[in-house]
N, C-alpha and C positions, 0 to 999 in steps of 0.2 A: 504494500500500500504506500503510495507516495506521501511525503510529508506535506503539511499545510503550506509551507513556503513554496513548494514545487507546483502546487495547484494553480492553474491560471486564475487571474483576478477577474472573475466573472460575476462576483457579488459585490455589494457595497459595504464599506466600513461602517461600523456603528459608533456614533458619538458617545461620549462618556455617560450621559444621562439616560440613554435609551436602555431599557431593561434587556438583559441577556441571560441565557442559561449557562450553567457550568460548562466550561470548554470540554469538548470531547472530540478528539482528532478524527476518529473514524466517522462520526456522524457528520461533521463538517465536510470531510472529504467526500462522503457519499452524496450529500446534497449538491455540492459543486460539480461532482462527476455527472450526476443526472442532468444538470443544466447544460454542461459542456457537451455531452453526448446528444442531447436534443437540439443543440445549436442555439441555446438561449443565453442571454446575459442580462445584467441589470444596469440601469442608467438612473441618473438623478442623484439625490442626496437625502439622507434622513435628517430631519431637524433634531437638534440637541435639546430635547424636552423629555421629562420623565414620565408624563402621563398624556395619553392621547387616544382618540378613536381612529383606528386605521380602517379605511374602506377600500375594497378591491372591486374594480369594474373594468370593462363589462364582464359579466359572468355568463358565458355562453356555452361552456363546455366543461366536462368533467376534468379535462386536462388542466383547467385553471387551478384546481385544487392540488393536483400533482406537482405542477410547476411552482405554485406558491409554497407548498410544503418543502420542496427541494430548496427554494431560496431561503426559507426560514431556517432549515437545517444548516445550509451552507454558511450563513452569517452567525448562527447562534442567537438569533433574535428570540426573545421571550415575549410572545404575544398570546393573550388569552381570548378564548371564544367560549360561548355558552352552548351547551348541548342538553338534550332531553335527559332528565334525571333517570328515566327508565333504562337508558343505554348502560348506565353504570351498574345495573343489577345483573348484567350478563357476565358470566364467569370470565375472568381475565380481561374483559373489555374495559372495565373501569380503570385498571392500572395503566393500560395502553393509552386511554384517552387522557388521563392525567399527565402522562409523559409528553403528550402532544399539545398540552396547554388547554385542554378542554375542561370546563368547569360545569358541574351539574346545575341545572336550573329547573325549578318547579314552575312550569308554564300555567298551572292552575292556581298558583298563589294569588291572593287578593292584590298584593302590591305590584305584581306584574314584572315582566322581563326588564323593562326600562329602569324601574327603580332598583331591581336587583343588580343590574349591570352598573348603573351610575353610582350606587352605594359602594360596590366593589372597587371602582376606580377611585372614589374619594377617600376610601379607607386605606389606600396603599400609597406609599411615597413614590413608588415606581410601578406603573402598570399601563401597558398598551392593550387595548381591546379591539378585536378585529371582526368585521362582518362584511357581507356583500349587500349593498343597499338595494339591489334589485329584488333579492329574495327568491329568485328563480333563474333558470338558465334560458327561459324564453324572453323574447323582446317585450319590454313593458313601456307603456306611455308615461307612467309615474313611478318614481322610486318610492319604496316604503320609507316613511319618515323616522323609523326607529333609531337609526344611527344619529340623526340630528337631535332627537329628544334625549338620547343617552349622553351625548357630548354636552348638550346645553345644561342638563341637570347636573352633570359632573363638573362643569366649568372648565372643560378642556377643548383644545382645537381638534379639527378633523384633518387627518393626514391622508391624502389620496394616493393610492397605488393603482397602476393600470397595466393591462396586457395589450401588447401590439403584436399580433400574430404575423403581420406582414414583415415586420423587422425582427421578429423573435426577441423582443425585449420585455422585461418587467420594469416599469418605471415608477419612481417615487417623486411626488411633487411637493411643493411648499405647503405648509399647514394653512388651513382656512380657519380664521377666527370667526365665530358665529355672532350674529346680531339677534334682534328680537323678531325678525320676520323670517319664519321657517321657509316659506315658499320661495322667497327671494334668495335665501342662502342656498337652497337646493338647486335652484335654477342657475345660480352663479357657479356652483361646483360642477353641475352637468355640462355647462358651457365649456369649462376648462377641459373636461374629459373629451368632449367632441373634437378638441383641437389636438389631442395627443393619442387617443386610444383607438384600437382596432381589434375587435374580438374575433374569435375563430368563426363564429356564425352571424354575429351582429355587433353593432357599435353600441356605446353606452347611451 
């Protein structure tokens, strides 16, 4: 197995405040190798902030998850996502999901996913929370507003990540500070995506 220094620089460096997992040479090598063999690389830069909501779009293919996970592994980025609590009851599944950064969420709880996620972010000095704003691989006219509500309630910016299948890049853009007009903020973020992203089957 090649050492980390010998692996091509196809992922982005993480600034000091961005949360990361404990270094593991094989995991990082595997993530970078997957990207390299697929012909993908990363562009842009991560903002040096300890807490954020990271969104990924357009979500048009199952390959988005494979490539995103490879990038996460290759960088050692520690990003949390919420998953159905029932998945954690499957033998061995819970341990695997925890290692991948998935946190169980009770979707039937009265306070809802938005409050659970925003509380989790507020209660941690370093935590990035990730999700796909479209909520489906199919083209949508409107994004689901959950990402905005979570970021707004937690008082953190939204960091956009995108897929461009034509150029085979995963890009990271500048953080968006949110105002009080949800529709205007989402329109502003989607306009930025249209200028950079290109999904496998549709655009953002």
